[in-house]
mmJSON file of the N, C-alpha and C atoms, coordinates in Angstrom:
{"data_MODEL":{"atom_site":{
"group_PDB":["ATOM","ATOM","ATOM","ATOM","ATOM","ATOM","ATOM","ATOM","ATOM","ATOM","ATOM","ATOM","ATOM","ATOM","ATOM","ATOM","ATOM","ATOM","ATOM","ATOM","ATOM","ATOM","ATOM","ATOM","ATOM","ATOM","ATOM","ATOM","ATOM","ATOM","ATOM","ATOM","ATOM","ATOM","ATOM","ATOM","ATOM","ATOM","ATOM","ATOM","ATOM","ATOM","ATOM","ATOM","ATOM","ATOM","ATOM","ATOM","ATOM","ATOM","ATOM","ATOM","ATOM","ATOM","ATOM","ATOM","ATOM","ATOM","ATOM","ATOM","ATOM","ATOM","ATOM","ATOM","ATOM","ATOM","ATOM","ATOM","ATOM","ATOM","ATOM","ATOM","ATOM","ATOM","ATOM","ATOM","ATOM","ATOM","ATOM","ATOM","ATOM","ATOM","ATOM","ATOM","ATOM","ATOM","ATOM","ATOM","ATOM","ATOM","ATOM","ATOM","ATOM","ATOM","ATOM","ATOM","ATOM","ATOM","ATOM","ATOM","ATOM","ATOM","ATOM","ATOM","ATOM","ATOM","ATOM","ATOM","ATOM","ATOM","ATOM","ATOM","ATOM","ATOM","ATOM","ATOM","ATOM","ATOM","ATOM","ATOM","ATOM","ATOM","ATOM","ATOM","ATOM","ATOM","ATOM","ATOM","ATOM","ATOM","ATOM","ATOM","ATOM","ATOM","ATOM","ATOM","ATOM","ATOM","ATOM","ATOM","ATOM","ATOM","ATOM","ATOM","ATOM","ATOM","ATOM","ATOM","ATOM","ATOM","ATOM","ATOM","ATOM","ATOM","ATOM","ATOM","ATOM","ATOM","ATOM","ATOM","ATOM","ATOM","ATOM","ATOM","ATOM","ATOM","ATOM","ATOM","ATOM","ATOM","ATOM","ATOM","ATOM","ATOM","ATOM","ATOM","ATOM","ATOM","ATOM","ATOM","ATOM","ATOM","ATOM","ATOM","ATOM","ATOM","ATOM","ATOM","ATOM","ATOM","ATOM","ATOM","ATOM","ATOM","ATOM","ATOM","ATOM","ATOM","ATOM","ATOM","ATOM","ATOM","ATOM","ATOM"],
"id":[1,2,3,4,5,6,7,8,9,10,11,12,13,14,15,16,17,18,19,20,21,22,23,24,25,26,27,28,29,30,31,32,33,34,35,36,37,38,39,40,41,42,43,44,45,46,47,48,49,50,51,52,53,54,55,56,57,58,59,60,61,62,63,64,65,66,67,68,69,70,71,72,73,74,75,76,77,78,79,80,81,82,83,84,85,86,87,88,89,90,91,92,93,94,95,96,97,98,99,100,101,102,103,104,105,106,107,108,109,110,111,112,113,114,115,116,117,118,119,120,121,122,123,124,125,126,127,128,129,130,131,132,133,134,135,136,137,138,139,140,141,142,143,144,145,146,147,148,149,150,151,152,153,154,155,156,157,158,159,160,161,162,163,164,165,166,167,168,169,170,171,172,173,174,175,176,177,178,179,180,181,182,183,184,185,186,187,188,189,190,191,192,193,194,195,196,197,198,199,200,201,202,203,204],
"type_symbol":["N","C","C","N","C","C","N","C","C","N","C","C","N","C","C","N","C","C","N","C","C","N","C","C","N","C","C","N","C","C","N","C","C","N","C","C","N","C","C","N","C","C","N","C","C","N","C","C","N","C","C","N","C","C","N","C","C","N","C","C","N","C","C","N","C","C","N","C","C","N","C","C","N","C","C","N","C","C","N","C","C","N","C","C","N","C","C","N","C","C","N","C","C","N","C","C","N","C","C","N","C","C","N","C","C","N","C","C","N","C","C","N","C","C","N","C","C","N","C","C","N","C","C","N","C","C","N","C","C","N","C","C","N","C","C","N","C","C","N","C","C","N","C","C","N","C","C","N","C","C","N","C","C","N","C","C","N","C","C","N","C","C","N","C","C","N","C","C","N","C","C","N","C","C","N","C","C","N","C","C","N","C","C","N","C","C","N","C","C","N","C","C","N","C","C","N","C","C","N","C","C","N","C","C"],
"label_atom_id":["N","CA","C","N","CA","C","N","CA","C","N","CA","C","N","CA","C","N","CA","C","N","CA","C","N","CA","C","N","CA","C","N","CA","C","N","CA","C","N","CA","C","N","CA","C","N","CA","C","N","CA","C","N","CA","C","N","CA","C","N","CA","C","N","CA","C","N","CA","C","N","CA","C","N","CA","C","N","CA","C","N","CA","C","N","CA","C","N","CA","C","N","CA","C","N","CA","C","N","CA","C","N","CA","C","N","CA","C","N","CA","C","N","CA","C","N","CA","C","N","CA","C","N","CA","C","N","CA","C","N","CA","C","N","CA","C","N","CA","C","N","CA","C","N","CA","C","N","CA","C","N","CA","C","N","CA","C","N","CA","C","N","CA","C","N","CA","C","N","CA","C","N","CA","C","N","CA","C","N","CA","C","N","CA","C","N","CA","C","N","CA","C","N","CA","C","N","CA","C","N","CA","C","N","CA","C","N","CA","C","N","CA","C","N","CA","C","N","CA","C","N","CA","C","N","CA","C","N","CA","C","N","CA","C","N","CA","C"],
"label_alt_id":[null,null,null,null,null,null,null,null,null,null,null,null,null,null,null,null,null,null,null,null,null,null,null,null,null,null,null,null,null,null,null,null,null,null,null,null,null,null,null,null,null,null,null,null,null,null,null,null,null,null,null,null,null,null,null,null,null,null,null,null,null,null,null,null,null,null,null,null,null,null,null,null,null,null,null,null,null,null,null,null,null,null,null,null,null,null,null,null,null,null,null,null,null,null,null,null,null,null,null,null,null,null,null,null,null,null,null,null,null,null,null,null,null,null,null,null,null,null,null,null,null,null,null,null,null,null,null,null,null,null,null,null,null,null,null,null,null,null,null,null,null,null,null,null,null,null,null,null,null,null,null,null,null,null,null,null,null,null,null,null,null,null,null,null,null,null,null,null,null,null,null,null,null,null,null,null,null,null,null,null,null,null,null,null,null,null,null,null,null,null,null,null,null,null,null,null,null,null,null,null,null,null,null,null],
"label_comp_id":["MET","MET","MET","ASP","ASP","ASP","LEU","LEU","LEU","GLN","GLN","GLN","MET","MET","MET","LEU","LEU","LEU","LYS","LYS","LYS","LYS","LYS","LYS","LEU","LEU","LEU","ASN","ASN","ASN","PHE","PHE","PHE","PHE","PHE","PHE","GLN","GLN","GLN","GLN","GLN","GLN","ALA","ALA","ALA","HIS","HIS","HIS","GLU","GLU","GLU","GLU","GLU","GLU","SER","SER","SER","CYS","CYS","CYS","GLN","GLN","GLN","TYR","TYR","TYR","GLY","GLY","GLY","ASP","ASP","ASP","ALA","ALA","ALA","GLN","GLN","GLN","CYS","CYS","CYS","ALA","ALA","ALA","ALA","ALA","ALA","CYS","CYS","CYS","ASN","ASN","ASN","GLU","GLU","GLU","ILE","ILE","ILE","MET","MET","MET","GLU","GLU","GLU","ARG","ARG","ARG","ARG","ARG","ARG","HIS","HIS","HIS","LEU","LEU","LEU","LYS","LYS","LYS","ARG","ARG","ARG","HIS","HIS","HIS","ARG","ARG","ARG","GLU","GLU","GLU","ASN","ASN","ASN","ASP","ASP","ASP","CYS","CYS","CYS","VAL","VAL","VAL","ASN","ASN","ASN","ARG","ARG","ARG","ALA","ALA","ALA","VAL","VAL","VAL","VAL","VAL","VAL","CYS","CYS","CYS","THR","THR","THR","TYR","TYR","TYR","CYS","CYS","CYS","GLY","GLY","GLY","GLY","GLY","GLY","GLU","GLU","GLU","VAL","VAL","VAL","ARG","ARG","ARG","GLN","GLN","GLN","SER","SER","SER","ASN","ASN","ASN","MET","MET","MET","LYS","LYS","LYS","VAL","VAL","VAL"],
"label_asym_id":["A","A","A","A","A","A","A","A","A","A","A","A","A","A","A","A","A","A","A","A","A","A","A","A","A","A","A","A","A","A","A","A","A","A","A","A","A","A","A","A","A","A","A","A","A","A","A","A","A","A","A","A","A","A","A","A","A","A","A","A","A","A","A","A","A","A","A","A","A","A","A","A","A","A","A","A","A","A","A","A","A","A","A","A","A","A","A","A","A","A","A","A","A","A","A","A","A","A","A","A","A","A","A","A","A","A","A","A","A","A","A","A","A","A","A","A","A","A","A","A","A","A","A","A","A","A","A","A","A","A","A","A","A","A","A","A","A","A","A","A","A","A","A","A","A","A","A","A","A","A","A","A","A","A","A","A","A","A","A","A","A","A","A","A","A","A","A","A","A","A","A","A","A","A","A","A","A","A","A","A","A","A","A","A","A","A","A","A","A","A","A","A","A","A","A","A","A","A","A","A","A","A","A","A"],
"label_entity_id":["1","1","1","1","1","1","1","1","1","1","1","1","1","1","1","1","1","1","1","1","1","1","1","1","1","1","1","1","1","1","1","1","1","1","1","1","1","1","1","1","1","1","1","1","1","1","1","1","1","1","1","1","1","1","1","1","1","1","1","1","1","1","1","1","1","1","1","1","1","1","1","1","1","1","1","1","1","1","1","1","1","1","1","1","1","1","1","1","1","1","1","1","1","1","1","1","1","1","1","1","1","1","1","1","1","1","1","1","1","1","1","1","1","1","1","1","1","1","1","1","1","1","1","1","1","1","1","1","1","1","1","1","1","1","1","1","1","1","1","1","1","1","1","1","1","1","1","1","1","1","1","1","1","1","1","1","1","1","1","1","1","1","1","1","1","1","1","1","1","1","1","1","1","1","1","1","1","1","1","1","1","1","1","1","1","1","1","1","1","1","1","1","1","1","1","1","1","1","1","1","1","1","1","1"],
"label_seq_id":[1,1,1,2,2,2,3,3,3,4,4,4,5,5,5,6,6,6,7,7,7,8,8,8,9,9,9,10,10,10,11,11,11,12,12,12,13,13,13,14,14,14,15,15,15,16,16,16,17,17,17,18,18,18,19,19,19,20,20,20,21,21,21,22,22,22,23,23,23,24,24,24,25,25,25,26,26,26,27,27,27,28,28,28,29,29,29,30,30,30,31,31,31,32,32,32,33,33,33,34,34,34,35,35,35,36,36,36,37,37,37,38,38,38,39,39,39,40,40,40,41,41,41,42,42,42,43,43,43,44,44,44,45,45,45,46,46,46,47,47,47,48,48,48,49,49,49,50,50,50,51,51,51,52,52,52,53,53,53,54,54,54,55,55,55,56,56,56,57,57,57,58,58,58,59,59,59,60,60,60,61,61,61,62,62,62,63,63,63,64,64,64,65,65,65,66,66,66,67,67,67,68,68,68],
"pdbx_PDB_ins_code":[null,null,null,null,null,null,null,null,null,null,null,null,null,null,null,null,null,null,null,null,null,null,null,null,null,null,null,null,null,null,null,null,null,null,null,null,null,null,null,null,null,null,null,null,null,null,null,null,null,null,null,null,null,null,null,null,null,null,null,null,null,null,null,null,null,null,null,null,null,null,null,null,null,null,null,null,null,null,null,null,null,null,null,null,null,null,null,null,null,null,null,null,null,null,null,null,null,null,null,null,null,null,null,null,null,null,null,null,null,null,null,null,null,null,null,null,null,null,null,null,null,null,null,null,null,null,null,null,null,null,null,null,null,null,null,null,null,null,null,null,null,null,null,null,null,null,null,null,null,null,null,null,null,null,null,null,null,null,null,null,null,null,null,null,null,null,null,null,null,null,null,null,null,null,null,null,null,null,null,null,null,null,null,null,null,null,null,null,null,null,null,null,null,null,null,null,null,null,null,null,null,null,null,null],
"Cartn_x":[96.291,95.924,94.8,93.807,92.696,92.961,92.128,92.297,92.239,91.343,91.221,92.502,93.089,94.342,95.472,95.533,96.562,96.42,95.183,94.944,95.422,95.174,95.624,97.145,97.775,99.238,99.825,99.223,99.676,99.535,98.412,98.182,99.265,99.55,100.56,101.964,102.259,103.558,103.733,102.706,102.771,102.907,102.163,102.249,103.656,104.242,105.602,106.595,106.494,107.425,107.34,106.17,105.997,106.499,106.653,107.084,108.437,108.972,110.245,111.35,112.057,113.1,114.325,114.403,115.525,115.145,113.906,113.458,113.872,113.862,114.234,113.125,113.541,112.627,113.29,112.475,112.99,112.712,113.723,113.557,112.685,111.631,110.712,111.35,112.354,112.972,114.049,114.831,115.951,115.929,114.984,114.807,115.899,116.79,117.812,117.131,117.617,117.052,118.008,117.43,118.217,117.335,117.917,117.104,116.199,114.973,113.969,114.478,115.296,115.79,116.732,117.259,118.158,117.449,116.202,115.495,115.355,115.007,114.831,116.132,117.225,118.525,118.916,118.664,118.968,118.2,116.889,116.058,116.527,116.954,117.341,118.763,119.681,121.096,121.79,121.397,122.186,121.562,120.265,119.584,119.995,120.379,120.792,119.619,118.404,117.217,116.491,117.132,116.488,116.389,115.412,115.227,116.22,116.894,117.82,117.527,118.032,117.842,119.031,118.737,119.787,120.538,121.853,122.72,122.509,122.173,122.097,120.713,119.675,118.341,117.425,117.803,116.979,115.835,115.732,114.672,114.978,113.966,114.127,114.444,115.533,115.968,116.425,116.554,117.111,118.6,119.104,120.539,121.334,120.843,121.548,121.636,120.803,120.834,121.687,122.186,123.011,124.383,124.884,126.235,127.172,128.295,129.257,130.212],
"Cartn_y":[18.873,20.245,20.666,21.321,21.724,23.09,23.476,24.707,25.946,25.956,27.112,27.315,26.237,26.324,26.835,26.388,26.858,28.351,28.82,30.248,31.064,30.581,31.273,31.322,30.201,30.16,31.109,31.143,32.037,33.491,33.816,35.17,35.571,34.7,35.01,35.089,34.244,34.281,35.609,36.028,37.284,38.472,38.467,39.545,39.621,38.478,38.452,39.007,38.593,39.057,40.561,41.143,42.582,43.389,42.748,43.483,43.038,41.941,41.43,42.468,42.783,43.801,43.37,42.092,41.611,41.447,41.756,41.701,42.967,42.915,44.064,45.102,46.367,47.492,48.508,49.28,50.261,51.664,52.509,53.903,54.583,55.243,55.908,57.127,57.715,58.926,58.655,57.574,57.332,55.957,55.119,53.761,52.77,53.132,52.191,51.093,49.88,48.745,48.341,48.112,47.727,46.932,46.372,45.687,46.711,46.314,47.2,47.851,47.139,47.673,48.865,49.055,50.178,51.36,51.211,52.222,53.564,53.557,54.814,55.611,54.948,55.634,56.165,55.362,55.785,57.056,57.064,58.237,59.485,59.316,60.464,60.953,60.035,60.416,60.177,59.158,58.741,59.007,59.124,59.246,60.541,60.445,61.628,62.566,62.057,62.877,63.283,63.107,63.496,65.026,65.5,66.937,67.456,68.523,69.191,70.688,71.411,72.85,73.532,74.441,75.191,76.063,76.019,76.789,78.292,78.71,80.136,80.738,80.089,80.698,80.051,78.881,78.198,77.407,77.415,76.669,75.175,74.378,72.934,72.535,71.801,71.35,69.901,69.255,67.9,67.949,66.952,66.864,66.873,66.203,66.12,67.47,68.438,69.76,70.773,70.379,71.286,71.415,72.633,72.864,72.883,72.237,72.127,73.287],
"Cartn_z":[-74.213,-73.916,-74.873,-74.35,-75.198,-75.836,-76.767,-77.53,-76.641,-75.678,-74.786,-73.973,-73.511,-72.752,-73.645,-74.878,-75.809,-76.083,-76.198,-76.415,-75.216,-74.006,-72.801,-72.74,-73.023,-73.011,-74.052,-75.219,-76.279,-75.844,-75.192,-74.701,-73.699,-72.728,-71.718,-72.323,-73.288,-73.96,-74.69,-75.4,-76.147,-75.193,-74.103,-73.115,-72.529,-72.259,-71.715,-72.73,-73.967,-74.994,-75.191,-75.008,-75.184,-73.99,-72.839,-71.653,-71.105,-71.576,-71.061,-71.249,-70.196,-70.243,-71.052,-71.39,-72.194,-73.662,-73.994,-75.382,-76.116,-77.429,-78.239,-78.267,-78.265,-78.395,-79.313,-79.989,-80.937,-80.421,-80.461,-80.075,-81.125,-80.687,-81.608,-82.269,-81.644,-82.174,-83.221,-83.035,-83.949,-84.601,-84.196,-84.736,-84.35,-83.457,-82.99,-82.166,-82.308,-81.585,-80.464,-79.283,-78.112,-77.17,-76.133,-75.129,-74.447,-74.181,-73.583,-72.296,-71.527,-70.255,-70.434,-71.635,-71.899,-72.558,-72.902,-73.688,-72.961,-71.707,-70.969,-70.923,-70.575,-70.512,-71.887,-72.922,-74.287,-74.638,-74.365,-74.688,-73.953,-72.711,-71.888,-72.14,-72.513,-72.574,-73.908,-74.654,-75.8,-77.165,-77.24,-78.524,-79.219,-80.481,-81.235,-81.501,-81.381,-81.624,-80.349,-79.184,-77.932,-77.864,-77.125,-76.953,-75.924,-76.274,-75.355,-75.398,-74.415,-74.356,-75.022,-75.931,-76.63,-75.635,-75.705,-74.82,-74.996,-76.196,-76.507,-76.281,-76.811,-76.738,-75.706,-75.189,-74.212,-74.817,-76.142,-76.815,-76.846,-77.108,-77.187,-78.625,-78.804,-80.123,-80.041,-81.177,-81.207,-80.949,-80.261,-79.991,-81.291,-82.311,-83.584,-84.298,-83.909,-84.54,-83.769,-82.609,-81.809,-82.442,-82.462,-82.949,-81.764,-81.928,-80.836,-80.861],
"occupancy":[1.0,1.0,1.0,1.0,1.0,1.0,1.0,1.0,1.0,1.0,1.0,1.0,1.0,1.0,1.0,1.0,1.0,1.0,1.0,1.0,1.0,1.0,1.0,1.0,1.0,1.0,1.0,1.0,1.0,1.0,1.0,1.0,1.0,1.0,1.0,1.0,1.0,1.0,1.0,1.0,1.0,1.0,1.0,1.0,1.0,1.0,1.0,1.0,1.0,1.0,1.0,1.0,1.0,1.0,1.0,1.0,1.0,1.0,1.0,1.0,1.0,1.0,1.0,1.0,1.0,1.0,1.0,1.0,1.0,1.0,1.0,1.0,1.0,1.0,1.0,1.0,1.0,1.0,1.0,1.0,1.0,1.0,1.0,1.0,1.0,1.0,1.0,1.0,1.0,1.0,1.0,1.0,1.0,1.0,1.0,1.0,1.0,1.0,1.0,1.0,1.0,1.0,1.0,1.0,1.0,1.0,1.0,1.0,1.0,1.0,1.0,1.0,1.0,1.0,1.0,1.0,1.0,1.0,1.0,1.0,1.0,1.0,1.0,1.0,1.0,1.0,1.0,1.0,1.0,1.0,1.0,1.0,1.0,1.0,1.0,1.0,1.0,1.0,1.0,1.0,1.0,1.0,1.0,1.0,1.0,1.0,1.0,1.0,1.0,1.0,1.0,1.0,1.0,1.0,1.0,1.0,1.0,1.0,1.0,1.0,1.0,1.0,1.0,1.0,1.0,1.0,1.0,1.0,1.0,1.0,1.0,1.0,1.0,1.0,1.0,1.0,1.0,1.0,1.0,1.0,1.0,1.0,1.0,1.0,1.0,1.0,1.0,1.0,1.0,1.0,1.0,1.0,1.0,1.0,1.0,1.0,1.0,1.0,1.0,1.0,1.0,1.0,1.0,1.0],
"B_iso_or_equiv":[0.0,0.0,0.0,0.0,0.0,0.0,0.0,0.0,0.0,0.0,0.0,0.0,0.0,0.0,0.0,0.0,0.0,0.0,0.0,0.0,0.0,0.0,0.0,0.0,0.0,0.0,0.0,0.0,0.0,0.0,0.0,0.0,0.0,0.0,0.0,0.0,0.0,0.0,0.0,0.0,0.0,0.0,0.0,0.0,0.0,0.0,0.0,0.0,0.0,0.0,0.0,0.0,0.0,0.0,0.0,0.0,0.0,0.0,0.0,0.0,0.0,0.0,0.0,0.0,0.0,0.0,0.0,0.0,0.0,0.0,0.0,0.0,0.0,0.0,0.0,0.0,0.0,0.0,0.0,0.0,0.0,0.0,0.0,0.0,0.0,0.0,0.0,0.0,0.0,0.0,0.0,0.0,0.0,0.0,0.0,0.0,0.0,0.0,0.0,0.0,0.0,0.0,0.0,0.0,0.0,0.0,0.0,0.0,0.0,0.0,0.0,0.0,0.0,0.0,0.0,0.0,0.0,0.0,0.0,0.0,0.0,0.0,0.0,0.0,0.0,0.0,0.0,0.0,0.0,0.0,0.0,0.0,0.0,0.0,0.0,0.0,0.0,0.0,0.0,0.0,0.0,0.0,0.0,0.0,0.0,0.0,0.0,0.0,0.0,0.0,0.0,0.0,0.0,0.0,0.0,0.0,0.0,0.0,0.0,0.0,0.0,0.0,0.0,0.0,0.0,0.0,0.0,0.0,0.0,0.0,0.0,0.0,0.0,0.0,0.0,0.0,0.0,0.0,0.0,0.0,0.0,0.0,0.0,0.0,0.0,0.0,0.0,0.0,0.0,0.0,0.0,0.0,0.0,0.0,0.0,0.0,0.0,0.0,0.0,0.0,0.0,0.0,0.0,0.0],
"pdbx_formal_charge":[null,null,null,null,null,null,null,null,null,null,null,null,null,null,null,null,null,null,null,null,null,null,null,null,null,null,null,null,null,null,null,null,null,null,null,null,null,null,null,null,null,null,null,null,null,null,null,null,null,null,null,null,null,null,null,null,null,null,null,null,null,null,null,null,null,null,null,null,null,null,null,null,null,null,null,null,null,null,null,null,null,null,null,null,null,null,null,null,null,null,null,null,null,null,null,null,null,null,null,null,null,null,null,null,null,null,null,null,null,null,null,null,null,null,null,null,null,null,null,null,null,null,null,null,null,null,null,null,null,null,null,null,null,null,null,null,null,null,null,null,null,null,null,null,null,null,null,null,null,null,null,null,null,null,null,null,null,null,null,null,null,null,null,null,null,null,null,null,null,null,null,null,null,null,null,null,null,null,null,null,null,null,null,null,null,null,null,null,null,null,null,null,null,null,null,null,null,null,null,null,null,null,null,null],
"auth_seq_id":[1,1,1,2,2,2,3,3,3,4,4,4,5,5,5,6,6,6,7,7,7,8,8,8,9,9,9,10,10,10,11,11,11,12,12,12,13,13,13,14,14,14,15,15,15,16,16,16,17,17,17,18,18,18,19,19,19,20,20,20,21,21,21,22,22,22,23,23,23,24,24,24,25,25,25,26,26,26,27,27,27,28,28,28,29,29,29,30,30,30,31,31,31,32,32,32,33,33,33,34,34,34,35,35,35,36,36,36,37,37,37,38,38,38,39,39,39,40,40,40,41,41,41,42,42,42,43,43,43,44,44,44,45,45,45,46,46,46,47,47,47,48,48,48,49,49,49,50,50,50,51,51,51,52,52,52,53,53,53,54,54,54,55,55,55,56,56,56,57,57,57,58,58,58,59,59,59,60,60,60,61,61,61,62,62,62,63,63,63,64,64,64,65,65,65,66,66,66,67,67,67,68,68,68],
"auth_comp_id":["MET","MET","MET","ASP","ASP","ASP","LEU","LEU","LEU","GLN","GLN","GLN","MET","MET","MET","LEU","LEU","LEU","LYS","LYS","LYS","LYS","LYS","LYS","LEU","LEU","LEU","ASN","ASN","ASN","PHE","PHE","PHE","PHE","PHE","PHE","GLN","GLN","GLN","GLN","GLN","GLN","ALA","ALA","ALA","HIS","HIS","HIS","GLU","GLU","GLU","GLU","GLU","GLU","SER","SER","SER","CYS","CYS","CYS","GLN","GLN","GLN","TYR","TYR","TYR","GLY","GLY","GLY","ASP","ASP","ASP","ALA","ALA","ALA","GLN","GLN","GLN","CYS","CYS","CYS","ALA","ALA","ALA","ALA","ALA","ALA","CYS","CYS","CYS","ASN","ASN","ASN","GLU","GLU","GLU","ILE","ILE","ILE","MET","MET","MET","GLU","GLU","GLU","ARG","ARG","ARG","ARG","ARG","ARG","HIS","HIS","HIS","LEU","LEU","LEU","LYS","LYS","LYS","ARG","ARG","ARG","HIS","HIS","HIS","ARG","ARG","ARG","GLU","GLU","GLU","ASN","ASN","ASN","ASP","ASP","ASP","CYS","CYS","CYS","VAL","VAL","VAL","ASN","ASN","ASN","ARG","ARG","ARG","ALA","ALA","ALA","VAL","VAL","VAL","VAL","VAL","VAL","CYS","CYS","CYS","THR","THR","THR","TYR","TYR","TYR","CYS","CYS","CYS","GLY","GLY","GLY","GLY","GLY","GLY","GLU","GLU","GLU","VAL","VAL","VAL","ARG","ARG","ARG","GLN","GLN","GLN","SER","SER","SER","ASN","ASN","ASN","MET","MET","MET","LYS","LYS","LYS","VAL","VAL","VAL"],
"auth_asym_id":["A","A","A","A","A","A","A","A","A","A","A","A","A","A","A","A","A","A","A","A","A","A","A","A","A","A","A","A","A","A","A","A","A","A","A","A","A","A","A","A","A","A","A","A","A","A","A","A","A","A","A","A","A","A","A","A","A","A","A","A","A","A","A","A","A","A","A","A","A","A","A","A","A","A","A","A","A","A","A","A","A","A","A","A","A","A","A","A","A","A","A","A","A","A","A","A","A","A","A","A","A","A","A","A","A","A","A","A","A","A","A","A","A","A","A","A","A","A","A","A","A","A","A","A","A","A","A","A","A","A","A","A","A","A","A","A","A","A","A","A","A","A","A","A","A","A","A","A","A","A","A","A","A","A","A","A","A","A","A","A","A","A","A","A","A","A","A","A","A","A","A","A","A","A","A","A","A","A","A","A","A","A","A","A","A","A","A","A","A","A","A","A","A","A","A","A","A","A","A","A","A","A","A","A"],
"auth_atom_id":["N","CA","C","N","CA","C","N","CA","C","N","CA","C","N","CA","C","N","CA","C","N","CA","C","N","CA","C","N","CA","C","N","CA","C","N","CA","C","N","CA","C","N","CA","C","N","CA","C","N","CA","C","N","CA","C","N","CA","C","N","CA","C","N","CA","C","N","CA","C","N","CA","C","N","CA","C","N","CA","C","N","CA","C","N","CA","C","N","CA","C","N","CA","C","N","CA","C","N","CA","C","N","CA","C","N","CA","C","N","CA","C","N","CA","C","N","CA","C","N","CA","C","N","CA","C","N","CA","C","N","CA","C","N","CA","C","N","CA","C","N","CA","C","N","CA","C","N","CA","C","N","CA","C","N","CA","C","N","CA","C","N","CA","C","N","CA","C","N","CA","C","N","CA","C","N","CA","C","N","CA","C","N","CA","C","N","CA","C","N","CA","C","N","CA","C","N","CA","C","N","CA","C","N","CA","C","N","CA","C","N","CA","C","N","CA","C","N","CA","C","N","CA","C","N","CA","C","N","CA","C","N","CA","C","N","CA","C"],
"pdbx_PDB_model_num":[1,1,1,1,1,1,1,1,1,1,1,1,1,1,1,1,1,1,1,1,1,1,1,1,1,1,1,1,1,1,1,1,1,1,1,1,1,1,1,1,1,1,1,1,1,1,1,1,1,1,1,1,1,1,1,1,1,1,1,1,1,1,1,1,1,1,1,1,1,1,1,1,1,1,1,1,1,1,1,1,1,1,1,1,1,1,1,1,1,1,1,1,1,1,1,1,1,1,1,1,1,1,1,1,1,1,1,1,1,1,1,1,1,1,1,1,1,1,1,1,1,1,1,1,1,1,1,1,1,1,1,1,1,1,1,1,1,1,1,1,1,1,1,1,1,1,1,1,1,1,1,1,1,1,1,1,1,1,1,1,1,1,1,1,1,1,1,1,1,1,1,1,1,1,1,1,1,1,1,1,1,1,1,1,1,1,1,1,1,1,1,1,1,1,1,1,1,1,1,1,1,1,1,1]
}}}
């Protein structure tokens, strides 16, 4: 295999690793690491730092700052 072919293979391998749904991804809000395929659900439902609407004032606050 020549050098140019190795560079192409490396490029495709790296692209796959960055987009593979079974690869690890980190939540930008809480830094938790999970499989990329779970990241959207985590951000919308599980992340302690996701934005939610305050029951009392209607303002946007972090889930972790809400009082129960």
